[in-house]
C-alpha positions in Angstrom: 25.4 -2.6 -44.3 25.7 -6.3 -43.4 22.5 -8.4 -43.4 21.2 -9.6 -40.1 22.9 -12.8 -38.9 20.9 -15.9 -38.3 21.7 -15.6 -34.7 20.3 -12.1 -34.7 17.1 -13.1 -36.5 16.6 -16.1 -33.9 17.1 -13.8 -31.0 14.6 -11.3 -32.4 12.1 -13.9 -33.2 12.6 -15.4 -29.6 12.1 -12.0 -28.1 9.0 -11.4 -30.1 7.5 -14.8 -29.1 8.2 -14.1 -25.4 6.7 -10.6 -25.6 3.5 -12.0 -27.3 3.3 -14.8 -24.7 3.6 -12.4 -21.8 1.0 -10.1 -23.4 -1.5 -13.1 -24.0 -1.0 -14.4 -20.5 -1.6 -10.9 -19.1 -4.8 -10.4 -21.2 -6.2 -13.8 -20.0 -5.4 -13.0 -16.4 -7.1 -9.7 -16.6 -10.3 -11.2 -18.0 -10.2 -14.1 -15.5 -9.6 -12.0 -12.4 -12.4 -9.5 -13.6 -14.9 -12.4 -13.8 -14.7 -13.4 -10.1 -16.0 -11.7 -7.1 -13.7 -12.4 -4.1 -15.5 -10.1 -1.5 -15.5 -11.3 2.1 -15.7 -9.7 5.5 -13.1 -6.9 5.7 -12.2 -3.8 7.6 -13.1 -1.5 4.8 -14.6 -1.2 1.3 -12.6 1.0 -1.1 -14.2 2.5 -4.1 -11.9 3.5 -7.0 -12.9 6.8 -8.4 -14.2 7.6 -11.9 -15.5 10.7 -13.6 -18.1 13.0 -12.1 -20.2 15.6 -13.9 -20.8 18.8 -12.1 -21.3 17.2 -8.7 -23.0 14.1 -10.0 -21.4 10.6 -10.4 -21.0 9.5 -14.0 -22.7 6.2 -14.9 -19.4 4.3 -14.4 -18.9 5.8 -10.9 -22.5 5.3 -9.9 -22.3 1.6 -10.8 -19.2 1.3 -8.6 -20.9 3.1 -5.8 -24.1 1.1 -6.0 -22.0 -2.2 -5.9 -20.0 -1.0 -2.9 -23.2 0.1 -1.0 -24.6 -3.3 -1.7 -21.6 -4.9 -0.1 -21.8 -2.4 2.8 -25.6 -3.2 3.4 -24.6 -6.9 3.5 -22.3 -6.1 6.5 -19.1 -7.1 4.7 -17.4 -4.0 6.1 -18.3 -1.2 8.5 -16.4 1.6 6.6 -16.3 2.9 3.0 -13.3 4.8 1.6 -14.0 6.8 -1.5 -11.1 7.7 -3.8 -10.5 10.2 -6.6 -9.1 13.7 -6.9 -10.3 16.8 -8.6 -10.0 16.7 -12.5 -9.0 19.6 -14.8 -11.8 22.2 -14.7 -13.6 20.6 -11.8 -14.5 22.2 -8.6 -15.1 19.1 -6.5 -13.4 15.7 -6.2 -14.6 12.4 -7.3 -14.4 11.2 -3.6 -16.5 14.1 -2.4 -19.2 13.3 -5.1 -19.2 9.8 -3.9 -19.6 10.8 -0.4 -22.7 12.9 -1.2 -24.2 10.1 -3.1 -23.6 7.6 -0.3 -25.1 10.0 2.3 -28.3 10.3 0.1 -28.5 6.5 0.1 -28.5 6.4 3.9 -24.9 5.8 4.8 -24.0 7.7 7.9 -21.1 10.2 7.6 -19.3 8.2 10.4 -18.9 5.3 8.0 -17.2 7.3 5.3 -13.6 8.1 4.8 -12.1 10.0 1.7 -9.0 10.0 -0.3 -9.4 13.0 -2.6 -5.9 13.7 -3.8 -5.1 10.7 -6.0 -5.1 11.4 -9.8 -4.1 7.8 -10.8 -4.9 4.4 -9.4 -1.4 4.1 -7.9 -1.7 7.3 -6.1 -5.1 6.5 -4.7 -4.0 3.1 -3.4 -0.9 4.5 -1.9 -3.0 7.0 0.0 -5.6 4.4 1.0 -2.8 2.3 2.3 -1.7 5.2 4.6 -5.3 5.8 5.8 -5.7 2.1 6.7 -2.3 1.9 8.6 -3.3 5.0 10.6 -6.5 3.3 11.6 -5.1 -0.2 12.1 -7.1 -1.7 9.2 -5.7 -4.6 7.4 -8.2 -6.0 5.0 -10.0 -4.2 2.2 -12.6 -5.0 -0.5 -11.6 -3.2 -3.7 -14.5 -2.1 -5.9 -14.1 -1.0 -9.5 -14.8 -2.3 -13.0 -13.9 -5.9 -13.9 -11.0 -4.9 -16.2 -9.4 -3.0 -13.2 -9.3 -5.9 -10.8 -6.0 -7.6 -11.5 -4.1 -4.4 -11.4 -5.8 -3.3 -8.2 -4.8 -6.6 -6.6 -1.2 -6.4 -7.5 -0.9 -2.7 -6.5 -2.6 -3.4 -3.1 -0.1 -6.1 -2.5 2.8 -3.7 -3.3 1.3 -1.3 -0.7 0.8 -3.9 2.0 -2.9 -4.1 1.8 -4.6 -7.5 2.1 -7.3 -6.9 -0.5 -10.1 -8.8 -2.1 -11.4 -7.6 -5.4 -15.2 -7.3 -6.1 -16.0 -6.0 -9.6 -19.3 -4.3 -10.3 -21.5 -6.1 -12.8 -23.6 -3.1 -13.9 -21.0 -0.7 -15.4 -21.8 0.7 -18.8 -18.3 -0.3 -19.8 -19.0 -3.9 -19.4 -22.3 -3.5 -21.4 -20.3 -2.1 -24.4 -18.3 -5.1 -25.7 -16.0 -3.1 -27.9 -15.2 -0.6 -25.1 -14.7 -3.4 -22.6 -12.3 -5.2 -25.0 -10.3 -1.9 -25.4 -9.9 -1.5 -21.6 -8.9 -5.2 -21.2 -6.2 -4.8 -23.9 -5.0 -1.6 -22.2 -4.8 -3.4 -18.8 -3.0 -6.3 -20.4 -0.1 -3.9 -21.3 -0.2 -1.9 -18.1 0.0 -4.9 -15.8 3.4 -6.5 -16.9 4.8 -2.9 -17.3 3.8 -2.2 -13.7 5.3 -5.3 -12.5 8.6 -4.7 -14.4 8.8 -1.1 -13.0 8.1 -2.3 -9.5 10.9 -4.9 -9.8 13.4 -2.6 -11.1 12.6 -0.1 -8.3 13.2 -2.8 -5.7 16.6 -3.5 -7.3 17.6 0.1 -6.9 20.2 0.8 -4.0 
């Protein structure tokens, strides 16, 4: 077996540097985007789903809901869309649990829409986009954890939603530095992979 050529070593080193640079840029972008609240008057507030426990929102989901309800009470949007499907072994969806929680907090049923089929962020935002188009809605405030904001913004653009991200500040994930760091690292990989996958799909005939 021939030893690697100098050119091969240089190409490998160059590719490694580029990959590291992309990853580092992505990680910084995830953190910066998650640190800013861009909420403004919109047609709808969209709450990204999280786990629910036997009909009750998990602490993570409850933090997202409380933040969304605060925005709704401020009059930033007249309608709430709750997202999230039914997990394995569950008998109700995350969206349905969110709806019940909001009703108990005084939100009228007429101000609530649900997307209860999505199992992933992409699936949920695709469905939200369809709901908004059907009701001639153009702008949305997206509510989730800080680490989620950049990917939500990119996905919403891909689905034609004019979105403003608004991270909750009370999530137990944010309070746990180690857990929050892990999610940021995960997103820093997901974001460039998602962009590449979308670009390649656009290139398909």
